[in-house]
DRENDOBA-176358 format. One record per residue (C-alpha): y negated, z negated, x negated; residue in one letter; chain. Coordinates in steps of 0.001 Angstrom, whole numbers, plus 524288, in hexadecimal, padded with zeros to 5 digits. Each point is the difference from the previous one (the first is absolute). Layout:
N
ATOM      v      w      u  r  c
ATOM      Y      Z      X  a  A
...
***
This chain:
377
ATOM      v      w      u  r  c
ATOM  956A0  EB101  DB868  m  A
ATOM  7F26F  7FF7E  7FA5F  d  A
ATOM  7F5BB  7F717  805FB  f  A
ATOM  7F587  80238  7F5B0  t  A
ATOM  7F65B  80579  809E0  k  A
ATOM  80217  7F453  808E2  l  A
ATOM  7FCB6  7F68B  7F50E  g  A
ATOM  7F406  807C5  7FC54  q  A
ATOM  7FB63  7FFBE  80E06  y  A
ATOM  8021A  7F158  80185  l  A
ATOM  7F80E  7FDB4  7F3B7  d  A
ATOM  7F455  8069B  80686  t  A
ATOM  80003  7F74E  80BFD  l  A
ATOM  7F7C5  7F586  7F98B  h  A
ATOM  7F4C5  809B2  800BC  d  A
ATOM  8013F  800FE  80EDE  v  A
ATOM  7FFDD  7F175  80376  h  A
ATOM  80E0B  7FC28  7FD11  v  A
ATOM  7FED4  7F46B  7F69A  p  A
ATOM  80EAE  7FF77  7FDE5  g  A
ATOM  80C8B  8062B  804EA  c  A
ATOM  80EA7  80016  7FDC8  d  A
ATOM  80AE1  80950  80417  i  A
ATOM  80EC1  800A1  7FF10  v  A
ATOM  807D7  80C42  80308  v  A
ATOM  80EA5  7FEF9  80296  y  A
ATOM  80A22  80ADA  8008C  a  A
ATOM  80DBA  7FCAE  80491  d  A
ATOM  7FED4  7F178  7FCCA  h  A
ATOM  7FA0A  80235  7F2A8  e  A
ATOM  7F1BC  7FD05  7FCB9  p  A
ATOM  7FBD2  80CE7  7FA0B  v  A
ATOM  7F183  7FD5D  7FE7C  y  A
ATOM  7F6C8  7F469  7FF06  r  A
ATOM  7F180  8009B  7FD50  h  A
ATOM  7F567  7F5BD  80050  m  A
ATOM  7F180  802AE  7FEA4  a  A
ATOM  7F38C  7F7FC  80048  g  A
ATOM  7FE0B  7F173  80139  y  A
ATOM  80493  7F486  80810  r  A
ATOM  7F3C4  7F781  7FE8E  d  A
ATOM  7F1BB  801FE  803CE  p  A
ATOM  7FB5D  7FEC4  7F1E2  a  A
ATOM  80932  80B33  7FC5C  e  A
ATOM  8057B  7F8CD  7F45F  k  A
ATOM  80E0F  7FEE8  804CC  q  A
ATOM  80731  80CFA  80157  p  A
ATOM  809B2  801C7  80B15  i  A
ATOM  80CFC  7FB2C  7FA7F  n  A
ATOM  80978  8027E  80B35  g  A
ATOM  80180  7F1DD  8045F  n  A
ATOM  7F4B7  8008C  80998  e  A
ATOM  801AB  7FCCC  80E53  t  A
ATOM  7F8FB  80777  80AAA  y  A
ATOM  7FD46  7FE01  80E62  c  A
ATOM  80843  80A6B  8066C  l  A
ATOM  7F89B  80001  80CCD  y  A
ATOM  805F5  80AE4  80840  s  A
ATOM  80A65  8034C  7F5E9  c  A
ATOM  80621  7F3D9  80637  t  A
ATOM  80323  8088A  80BB3  k  A
ATOM  80ADF  80717  7F8D0  v  A
ATOM  8073A  7F31D  7FE20  f  A
ATOM  7FDC2  7FBE4  80E18  t  A
ATOM  804C3  80CB3  805B6  t  A
ATOM  80B8E  80012  7F6A5  c  A
ATOM  803BD  7F2C0  805A1  a  A
ATOM  7FF47  80582  80DC7  v  A
ATOM  8089B  80B74  7FBFF  m  A
ATOM  809EB  7F65E  7FA91  q  A
ATOM  80074  7F8D8  80D04  l  A
ATOM  80100  80CF5  8070F  l  A
ATOM  80B85  803C4  7F76C  e  A
ATOM  8069C  7F30A  80341  k  A
ATOM  7FD9C  802C6  80E7A  e  A
ATOM  7F7E1  7F3BD  80157  k  A
ATOM  7F58E  807EE  80711  l  A
ATOM  7FD3B  80DF1  80463  s  A
ATOM  7F444  808CA  7FE0C  l  A
ATOM  7FD63  8012D  80E7B  d  A
ATOM  8019A  7F1A5  8034A  d  A
ATOM  7F446  7FA19  806BA  a  A
ATOM  7F81D  7F758  7F6DD  v  A
ATOM  7FFA7  7F617  80B19  s  A
ATOM  80EBC  7FE53  7FEC6  a  A
ATOM  7FD10  7F8AF  7F360  y  A
ATOM  7F1FB  7FBBA  8022F  l  A
ATOM  7FDD1  7FC9C  80E65  p  A
ATOM  7F133  7FFD0  7FE0E  a  A
ATOM  800C5  80EF2  7FF89  y  A
ATOM  8056B  80198  80DC6  k  A
ATOM  7F3B9  80130  8083A  n  A
ATOM  7F71F  80811  7F759  l  A
ATOM  7F2B8  8056C  80382  t  A
ATOM  7F96A  80C52  7FB2E  v  A
ATOM  7F205  804B8  7FEDA  l  A
ATOM  7FDF0  80C0F  80880  k  A
ATOM  7F2D9  80637  802BE  d  A
ATOM  7F924  7F369  7FC5E  g  A
ATOM  80864  7F78D  808D6  e  A
ATOM  80B51  7F6DD  7FCD6  v  A
ATOM  80BB9  80351  8087C  v  A
ATOM  80E9D  7FCCC  7FFB7  p  A
ATOM  80787  80878  7F67C  a  A
ATOM  80938  809A7  8066B  e  A
ATOM  808CE  8023B  7F441  r  A
ATOM  808C8  7F647  7F8F4  t  A
ATOM  7FD4C  7FD58  7F1B0  m  A
ATOM  80C30  80215  7F7C0  t  A
ATOM  80495  7FD32  7F232  i  A
ATOM  7FE62  80E89  7FD15  r  A
ATOM  7F1C2  7FF32  8041D  h  A
ATOM  7FDA9  7F4A7  7F6BA  l  A
ATOM  80696  806E8  7F4A7  l  A
ATOM  7F8B3  80CC9  80218  s  A
ATOM  7F28C  7FA1D  80294  m  A
ATOM  80028  80508  80DEF  q  A
ATOM  7FFB1  7F2A2  8068C  s  A
ATOM  7F1BD  80065  80427  g  A
ATOM  7FD04  7F39C  7F85F  l  A
ATOM  7F435  7FFBE  7F6F1  d  A
ATOM  7FCE4  7F970  7F2F1  y  A
ATOM  7F641  7F5FF  80514  e  A
ATOM  80222  7F319  7F8DD  l  A
ATOM  7F46B  7F883  80588  d  A
ATOM  802AB  7FED0  80E7F  t  A
ATOM  7FD5D  7F44C  808EB  p  A
ATOM  80EAC  7FE2B  8018E  a  A
ATOM  80298  7FF90  7F165  i  A
ATOM  7F480  7F6DA  7FDD0  r  A
ATOM  8051E  7F72D  80AC6  r  A
ATOM  80DD0  7FED9  7FA98  v  A
ATOM  7FAB0  7FD87  7F266  l  A
ATOM  7F76F  7F50C  8053E  e  A
ATOM  80B40  7FA38  807DB  q  A
ATOM  808F1  7FFE2  7F41B  t  A
ATOM  7F5F4  7FBB4  7F60D  g  A
ATOM  80197  80CDA  7F8AE  g  A
ATOM  80ECE  7FE3F  7FF49  q  A
ATOM  8040E  80A25  80A1E  a  A
ATOM  80D0A  8069E  7FD8C  s  A
ATOM  802A3  80E87  8002B  t  A
ATOM  805AD  7FEEF  80DAD  r  A
ATOM  7F482  7F807  80527  q  A
ATOM  7F627  80A25  7FB73  i  A
ATOM  80802  80B9F  8048B  v  A
ATOM  8021E  7FA09  80D77  d  A
ATOM  7F16F  7FFF2  80314  v  A
ATOM  7FD5A  80E24  7FC37  l  A
ATOM  8032C  804E2  80DD7  p  A
ATOM  7F463  7F857  8053B  e  A
ATOM  7F80E  80BC1  7FB92  s  A
ATOM  8024A  80CE5  80727  p  A
ATOM  80724  80B1F  7F970  l  A
ATOM  7F7BE  80B98  7FBBD  q  A
ATOM  80934  8099A  806DA  f  A
ATOM  80CFC  8004D  806FD  e  A
ATOM  80B3B  7FD74  7F680  p  A
ATOM  805CA  80C6B  7FA6F  g  A
ATOM  7F494  808E8  8034D  t  A
ATOM  7F839  8001D  7F348  n  A
ATOM  7FF56  7FAFD  7F200  f  A
ATOM  7F796  7F46F  7FBF7  l  A
ATOM  801B9  7F855  7F36C  y  A
ATOM  80130  7F207  80479  s  A
ATOM  80656  7F2A5  7FF45  l  A
ATOM  80CAB  805F8  804F4  s  A
ATOM  8076F  7FC8D  7F3A8  h  A
ATOM  7FB32  7F1FA  800A2  d  A
ATOM  80633  7FFA3  80D74  v  A
ATOM  80C7C  80551  7F9EF  l  A
ATOM  80030  7F455  7F6C4  a  A
ATOM  800BC  7F727  80BE2  a  A
ATOM  80AAA  8087F  805FE  v  A
ATOM  807BC  7FED4  7F359  i  A
ATOM  7FECA  7F135  800BF  e  A
ATOM  80529  7FFD6  80DF2  v  A
ATOM  80B41  80957  7FD61  v  A
ATOM  8043B  7F9E0  7F325  s  A
ATOM  7FD2B  7F1CD  80347  g  A
ATOM  7F925  7FEE2  7F2DC  q  A
ATOM  7F22F  7FEE2  7FB2E  k  A
ATOM  7FB40  80D9A  7FC6A  f  A
ATOM  7FEE9  7FCE9  7F189  s  A
ATOM  80DA8  7FA14  7FFF0  d  A
ATOM  8059D  80C3E  8062A  y  A
ATOM  7F998  808AF  7F5CC  l  A
ATOM  8049D  7F743  7F4F7  k  A
ATOM  80E15  7FF8B  804A0  e  A
ATOM  80158  80E50  803CA  n  A
ATOM  7F70B  80768  7F6C1  i  A
ATOM  7F9E9  7F804  7F50D  f  A
ATOM  80C16  7F8C1  7FB3B  d  A
ATOM  80999  80B74  80116  p  A
ATOM  7F69E  8083A  7F7D3  l  A
ATOM  7FD25  7F527  7F63B  g  A
ATOM  7F17E  7FFA6  8034C  l  A
ATOM  7FAA6  7F368  7FA5C  s  A
ATOM  7F135  8010E  80185  v  A
ATOM  7FD2D  80630  80D42  i  A
ATOM  7FCA9  7F6FB  80B50  g  A
ATOM  7F599  7FAFF  8093D  f  A
ATOM  7FC93  7F545  7F65F  t  A
ATOM  800FE  8002B  7F154  l  A
ATOM  804A5  7F6AD  7F5BB  k  A
ATOM  7F48D  7FB0D  7F803  e  A
ATOM  8039E  8089C  7F480  e  A
ATOM  80025  80C13  80893  d  A
ATOM  7F350  7FC0A  80666  r  A
ATOM  7F9A5  7FF09  7F2A4  r  A
ATOM  8047F  80DF0  7FDD5  n  A
ATOM  7F8AB  804D1  80C0E  l  A
ATOM  7F879  80BFF  7FBA0  c  A
ATOM  7F14C  7FF85  80226  a  A
ATOM  7FCFF  805BC  80D5C  q  A
ATOM  7F3ED  807AC  803D5  y  A
ATOM  7F982  80627  80BC2  e  A
ATOM  7F96D  80D3A  7FF3A  h  A
ATOM  7F292  801FD  805FC  d  A
ATOM  7FF4E  80E63  803E3  p  A
ATOM  7F13C  7FFCA  801C0  e  A
ATOM  7FCFA  7FB78  7F22F  s  A
ATOM  80CEE  804FA  7FA61  d  A
ATOM  8020C  7F30A  7F918  t  A
ATOM  80A8E  7F599  7FF73  l  A
ATOM  7FEA9  7F1DA  80414  k  A
ATOM  8095B  7F5F4  7FA58  l  A
ATOM  806EB  7F844  80AA7  l  A
ATOM  80037  7F1B5  7FC15  t  A
ATOM  8042D  7F8BB  80C5A  d  A
ATOM  80E38  7FE31  803E9  d  A
ATOM  803AB  80E51  7FFCF  v  A
ATOM  80E91  7FF17  802BB  i  A
ATOM  8041E  80833  80B85  g  A
ATOM  7FCE2  7FE9F  80E6B  y  A
ATOM  80105  7F16F  801CF  r  A
ATOM  7FC0B  7FD56  80DFC  i  A
ATOM  8055A  7F23D  7FE58  s  A
ATOM  8072E  7F82A  7F5B5  r  A
ATOM  80D0F  802BF  80687  n  A
ATOM  7FDBA  80DFA  8044F  y  A
ATOM  80893  80A29  7F959  e  A
ATOM  7FA1D  80D52  80278  s  A
ATOM  80A43  80A81  80194  g  A
ATOM  7F52F  809E3  7FE9D  g  A
ATOM  7F8BC  7FB51  7F40E  a  A
ATOM  80437  7F2E4  7FA85  g  A
ATOM  808A5  80236  7F418  l  A
ATOM  7FC3B  7FEA9  7F1B9  i  A
ATOM  8081E  8063F  7F541  s  A
ATOM  80069  80510  7F244  n  A
ATOM  802B3  80E4C  7FD4D  v  A
ATOM  80DFF  7FDB7  7FB9B  h  A
ATOM  804B5  7F9B7  80C96  d  A
ATOM  7FA4F  80A55  808D2  y  A
ATOM  804E8  80B04  7F757  a  A
ATOM  80DFC  7FACB  800B4  v  A
ATOM  7FEFB  7FF93  80ED3  f  A
ATOM  7FAFF  80E03  800AA  s  A
ATOM  80A96  804B3  7F6C1  d  A
ATOM  80A79  7F9BB  80865  t  A
ATOM  7FB2C  80734  80C07  l  A
ATOM  7FF15  80CE3  7F890  a  A
ATOM  80E3A  7FE4E  7FC0C  c  A
ATOM  805B1  7FED3  80D94  g  A
ATOM  7FCF1  7F1A2  801DB  g  A
ATOM  80940  7FC0F  7F506  k  A
ATOM  7FC77  7F881  7F3AB  t  A
ATOM  80459  803FC  7F26F  k  A
ATOM  80AF0  7F5E8  80087  d  A
ATOM  804CA  8049D  80D4F  g  A
ATOM  7F969  7F6B5  8097B  m  A
ATOM  7FD34  8074A  80CC4  q  A
ATOM  7F421  7FAD1  80753  i  A
ATOM  7FE8F  80B74  80969  l  A
ATOM  8084B  80BFD  802BC  s  A
ATOM  7FB84  80DEC  7FD09  p  A
ATOM  80109  802ED  80E97  e  A
ATOM  7F64C  7F53B  80334  m  A
ATOM  7F6D0  804B1  7F556  i  A
ATOM  80093  80D8C  80614  q  A
ATOM  7FC7D  7FA4E  80D49  l  A
ATOM  7F55D  7F77A  7FA0E  w  A
ATOM  7F8D4  80BBF  7FA56  r  A
ATOM  80171  808DC  80BEC  a  A
ATOM  7F326  80442  8061F  n  A
ATOM  7FC9F  7F845  80C3D  q  A
ATOM  7F2EA  805BD  80417  l  A
ATOM  7FD28  808C5  80B76  s  A
ATOM  7F636  80B0A  7FE44  a  A
ATOM  7F504  7F76D  80528  k  A
ATOM  8038C  7F46A  7F75D  a  A
ATOM  80191  8091C  7F455  r  A
ATOM  7F20D  804F5  801D0  r  A
ATOM  7FB54  7F1F2  7FF7B  t  A
ATOM  8081A  7FD29  7F3E9  f  A
ATOM  7FAB9  80C42  7F971  d  A
ATOM  7F2A2  7F987  7FFEB  e  A
ATOM  80592  7F775  7F513  w  A
ATOM  8001D  80BF1  7F733  n  A
ATOM  80E18  7FE2E  7FBA2  r  A
ATOM  801CD  80E94  7FE0C  l  A
ATOM  80DBA  804D3  802BB  g  A
ATOM  8045C  7F31E  805F2  y  A
ATOM  802DD  7FA50  80D40  s  A
ATOM  803A2  7F208  80397  y  A
ATOM  80DD4  7FB2D  801CC  a  A
ATOM  80568  7F25A  802CA  l  A
ATOM  7F5C5  7F8C1  7F81F  g  A
ATOM  7FE4E  80976  7F4AD  v  A
ATOM  7F965  80CF3  7FD6D  r  A
ATOM  809C6  80B22  7FF16  t  A
ATOM  7FE41  80D58  7F9BB  r  A
ATOM  801B9  80AAF  80A23  v  A
ATOM  7F879  80B8C  7FA5B  d  A
ATOM  8002F  804D1  7F1F2  l  A
ATOM  7F591  80A43  8027F  s  A
ATOM  7F5BC  7F546  7FFF1  k  A
ATOM  7FCF7  7F52B  7F674  g  A
ATOM  806A0  804C1  7F397  g  A
ATOM  80D41  7FDD1  7F9C4  l  A
ATOM  80AE1  7F80B  80612  g  A
ATOM  80C32  7FFF3  80870  s  A
ATOM  801E0  8002C  80E99  i  A
ATOM  80349  7F222  80421  g  A
ATOM  7F959  7F937  7F489  e  A
ATOM  7FACB  7F387  805F3  f  A
ATOM  7F898  7F382  7FD13  g  A
ATOM  7F2C8  7F9DA  80279  w  A
ATOM  7F413  7FA13  7F969  d  A
ATOM  7F78F  7F3D5  800A5  g  A
ATOM  7F1F4  7FBAE  801CC  a  A
ATOM  7FE00  7FE47  7F14E  a  A
ATOM  80620  80D62  7FD54  c  A
ATOM  80DD4  7FC2D  7FC4E  a  A
ATOM  8090A  80B6E  80351  w  A
ATOM  80E56  8034C  80035  t  A
ATOM  8079B  80CA4  80155  m  A
ATOM  80E8D  8009D  802FC  i  A
ATOM  80768  80CDD  7FF25  d  A
ATOM  80E5D  7FEBC  80401  p  A
ATOM  8024C  80E8E  7FDCA  t  A
ATOM  7FD23  7FF1E  7F165  l  A
ATOM  8032B  7F170  7FED5  r  A
ATOM  7F24B  7FEBE  7FAA9  l  A
ATOM  7F631  7F526  8028E  s  A
ATOM  7F395  7F9DE  7FAE1  a  A
ATOM  7F753  7F456  8021B  f  A
ATOM  7F1BB  8000B  7FBE5  f  A
ATOM  7F72A  7F415  80049  a  A
ATOM  7F167  7FE2B  7FEDC  m  A
ATOM  7F72C  7F5E4  80635  h  A
ATOM  7F3F7  8064A  80631  v  A
ATOM  7FD6F  7FECE  80E9E  k  A
ATOM  7F7ED  8090F  808A8  n  A
ATOM  8023D  80B50  7F6B6  f  A
ATOM  8028A  80C98  80763  g  A
ATOM  800AE  807C7  7F362  y  A
ATOM  80CA5  7F8E2  7FCEF  g  A
ATOM  806EA  80550  80C0E  y  A
ATOM  7F9A3  80D5F  80098  d  A
ATOM  80074  8038F  7F18E  v  A
ATOM  8074F  7F66B  7F730  i  A
ATOM  80C8A  7FE64  807BC  h  A
ATOM  80239  80E94  8028C  p  A
ATOM  7FCF1  80334  7F1DD  q  A
ATOM  80984  7F5B6  7FB01  i  A
ATOM  80A85  80542  80910  r  A
ATOM  7FD9B  80DFE  7FB7A  n  A
ATOM  800B2  7FC11  7F1B1  l  A
ATOM  80C7C  7F840  80233  i  A
ATOM  806B8  80BC1  805F8  y  A
ATOM  7FA97  80909  7F58B  e  A
ATOM  80498  7F701  7F529  g  A
ATOM  80D40  7FDA8  8065D  f  A
ATOM  80354  80E66  80056  t  A
ATOM  7FCB3  8025E  7F190  k  A
***
């Protein structure tokens, strides 16, 4: 293995609006590469040291869907169960058709939530959400927020197209119902603690909060960065809301251990099994119809389709190096993970710049290509 080119590339990212970044590559439970570049503070006096925490945003979704796959493996739910069997508010859904709101003809299922084919959208500022926040004094729970989402019509009949949405936030509420636990408690008991993850969570200890890497937003018109100085941690609709789609904060180490575990058949280095290889195979199986795939292709994830909450590599003729079935996802501030069960290879990359299309279109594919190139040397 020789990751020299990867390190050289990461060292150039400061010149393309990446103030700081950090990556860990694992192969068969061993960390085979670590590289940090740039700075953690706006004054650029403190180099990235590896202890930084980052808002994961949509990289949270890999944990949430892993939790669903665990419950599926335990036969606590089924992919084609109606969502309304767990959340009654989802029984009488409506859908927007030809400019009119009409009753939905199809039943929304757990599979639809996992695969972003539910018809839900990503609108966080609706009259229903504002109402429940006012009624609870900003203390609304995950379940209280999720239960009012059906007051807005679906964008299409469930299962007929792909739309990135609050589907995985709804899954967090389903997990609470099925497990009888708060979402964060379920993750801690079934994923975080078994893997020895001590930093990741929806809230941070003060020490970890002080380690929060400076976060920025890219302005594509001026091609400049703006430092984000308000409370920048995750998607906090309320004080008690735990977003299954975007709410976790982590350091690089914790996420990398999680990714490595999944790349190695769901088993930790010391033999703890959190998910079977068969469930990982199902998790990364393509779920999109031809129509939904055309919609997903607009995301420019070349060579990929969408599975049960993760991208999945389906075509090696597009997008560069890799393996069929490599899976993972990314986040709004350009965190990214890749998980390759075939080679037992994984990586987690963190940076903290929002609204930065270059990160998804150029940086992530290039990092993946250089990981595979370096791994085979």
